[in-house]
N, C-alpha and C positions, 0 to 999 in steps of 0.2 A: 648288296653286300652288307655285312654287319661288322661292327668293330671286333666282334668275337671271331670273325674269319681271319683276323690278323693276330700274329703273335705280339707279345708285349714289345719285342724288339722292332717289329715292323710298324707297330703303332707309334713308337718313339720316333722312328724315321719319318713317318708321315707328319707328326707334330713338329719335328725339326724343320721339315720342308715348309710347313705353314708359317713357322716363325721366320724363316728366311724370306718368304714372300712378303711378310709384313715389313721386314727391314729393307728389302730391295725390290719393290714392285715393278720397277722399270725393267729389271732383268727378265721378267716373265711376260712382258706386255705382248709379245708375238709368238709365244710358245705353242699356241693352238691355232695359229693362222690356217684357214682352210678347213678346220674341223667344226662339226655341228653338234650341238647338244639339243636333244628333244626333251621338253618338259611335259610329261603326261600327268596332269593333275586332275584326278577324278573327284577331288574334294577341295573345297576352298582353302586358299593359303595366301598369305601376304609375304611374310618373312622368308619362308623356305623357298618358295618359287622365285622371288626376286633375288634372293641370295645366290641361288644356282645360276640365274641369268647373269647377275653381276659378275659372278666368278668366271663364267665362260667368256663374257665380253672383256673382262680384265686380262684374260689370257690371249685375246686377239681372235677368238672364235666367234661363231654366230649361234643363234638360238631359234628354235621353232617349237610349236607345241600348242596345247590347249590348257585352259585354266578351270574347266569344270566338265563333268561328264555330259551335261546337257549340250555342250558345244562340240561333242565328239560323236563318233559313230557308235559309242556305247548306248546312246539314246535310241539307236536303231536295233540294238541287240547284239552288236559285235562283241566277241569274246576278247578278253585281255590278251590271250595268246595270239589271236589273229591281228590285233592292233599292233602288238610289238613286232610281229613278223613284217608287217608293212612298214612300220617306223624304222626297222633295221635297214630298209632300202634307202631311207632318206637321211639318216643321221649316223654319227660315229659313236655316240654314247647317249644314254637315256637316264633321266631322273623321274621316278614314278611315285606319286602319292595316290593311295586308294583306301576307301573306307573298309574294305574287306581284308581281314588278316590273311597274310600269305600271298596276296595278289602279286606283289613284286617278285616273289620267289617263283611263282608260276610263270611270270613274264620272262624271268631270267633263263628258265629252262627252254623256252621257245625262241629266245632271242639269239641273234648272231653278233650283237654288240653288247658292251657292258651295261647292266641295269643297276642303277643306284636306288635303293629303297629310301624314298623321301617321306616315309610314314605310312603305316598300314593299320588302319582301325585303331583299336586300343592296345595294339600289340607292341610295336617297336618304332623308334624314330632314330635310326642309327647315325645319320649325319648331325642331328642335334646332339647326340652323345659325343661325337668327335669334337663338336664345337665346345661342349661343356668341359671335356678333358683338356683341350687346348687352353680354355679360359682359366681353369683351375691351375694348370701347370704354369701358365704365364704369370698369374697373380701370386701364387704361393711358392713357386719354384720347384714343386714336386707333386706327385700324385699319391704318395703313401703318407702314413703318419698323420692322418686327418680324422677329425670327428665331424661328420656331415649330417646336418638336419635336412630332412625331406618333408616338406609341409604342404598340406592341402589334399588334393585328389590323388591319393596313392593307388586307388583301385583302378581307375581308368587311365591314369597318366602314363602314356607310353614312354615319355621322356624319362620318367623316374625308373621304370622297369629296365630300360636300356642302360641307364647310368649305373644302376646297382650292379648289373651283370658285368659291366666293364671295369668298375672300380674294385670289385672283390679280387681282382688279379694282382693288386698292389698290396704291399705289406702294411699291417697295422692300421687298417681303415675300420672305423666304427660308424654305424648309422643310428640316428635317432629319428624314428618314424612318427611324424606329428600329423594326426588326422582324427576326425570323428570316427566312431566305430563303423558307420555305414560306408566309409571310404578308405578303409584300411587296405594295406598291401595285400594283393591276392596270394593264395597259398602257393601257387607255382613259383613265385619269387621268394616269399618268406621261407617256405619249407624246402623248396627245390633248389634254392641258391644259398640263402643266408644260413639256415640251419644245417643244410647238407655240407657246407664248406666251413662250418663252425666260425662264422663271421659274427662278431659281437654286435647286437642291436638292442634297442629299447623301443617300445611303442608307448607314446604318451598322447594325451588329448590337448593339453595346454601348451601353446607356443612359449608362454612366459617361463614355464618350467625348463624348457630345453635351451633357450637362448644363451644363458651364461656359459654353457659348456661347448658351444659350437665353434669350429674353425670356418665353416661355410654353412650358409643357409640357402637351400634350393626351394624357392617358392613355386607353387603351381596354382593355376586357376581351377575352379570347379567348372567343368566343361558341360555346358548346357546340352551340346549335341550328343553327349553320351548317356543322358538320362531318358528314361521312358515316360516320365510324366513331369509336368511343370511344377507340381506341388513339392516333389522331392528336391528339385533343383533350387527353388526359392528358399527352402528350409536350410539348404547346405551352403549357398553361395557366399554368405557373409560370415561363415564360421570363423575364418581367420583373416584379420586385417593387420598388416605390419605397419606401424606408424612410428613417429619420432620417440614417443614415450617407451615403446617396447624396445627400440634400438638402444636405449640407454642401458638395457640389461646385457647387451652383447659385448664381446671383446672388441678392443679398438682395431683389431686386424681381421675381424670376421666379415668376409665378403658375402654379399647377397647376389644370388643368381636367379634368373627366371627365364624360361624358354620363350615367353611372350606368345600371344598377346596378354597384356595385363587387363583385368577388368577393374576390380577395386581391392584386390588382396594386398597390394602395396600402395600405401597412401602416396600421393604425388609429392608431399613434403619430404619424403625419404630420398627422392631423386638427387637432391643436392648433397646428400651424405657421401663422403669419399669412399665408403664401403659399398655403395650401390654400383654393381658392376654389370647390370643386365643389358644396358645399351652397348657397352664395350663388348659384351658377350655376342651381341648381334653382329658386330664388326668382325670378331674372330670367326664367325660362321662363314664369311666370305673367304677368308684365308684358307680355312680347312677344306672348304669345298673346291677351291682352286687346286690345292695339293692333291685331293682325292681324284679329281679329273686328270691331272697330270700322271698320277700313279696308274690309274686304270687304262689310260691311253698309251702308257709306257713312253711318255715324252720326257726326255732328259734335257735339262737346261744346265749348261756349264757356267 
């Protein structure tokens, strides 16, 4: 599923549920007792996979699955559709990450249990988007009336693509797109979403030029696995590094988000800045995935 499958009202209900889980985790500790989550991760992941597993365990359920294609029957040539049909016999809900765009959608069409897209290639990462929305709303108090800087790999960064598509539904949101020319936002988002919906945006190369105007800065890493050759990756990977000196240009209430993992695009010295919210963001990811599991399994907690 994608955040775009939900209306703004349904999205608000999901985020409200996640906030209630944050405040009263004990209330939800046995909500999914006897339920099983299958994590089918055809691509390496730390945060997303562990976050899903933590979410289900926090709800009193259990987890099964695999953490790489090599350790699954995909290595023998089994199709995604066949894998999910079999998994449907063992689990009540599934979270799938796959390097091919659209694979979780294909799985959902063959599945008899809910399938959550945990990231598909350079396409989308919807539960990270839900995490980002919860983080922004919790820190800023709202999801509209914001100027948001998106920095780094905007071409291959699926988290950026998903976040833009979700945030354009809220009023008075402006984007400042900070990237080298080679990693600019692809046309299907820039033209098909921003221009088509008349959403204000700017494209800049220098992070320093954008920082003073931002309410939020969303940093991304340059993803080695999305490049076809080492030379291009090496040339791009150090293009943006956020450090203490650059943070002096930012507003006192400008929060920094990052989907993680971080390589070197945020200096470690920034971690102590009260505006650094990326580790808090990782915690919000557990709450929002708990809420999503409850919603898809139609589990009500009084």
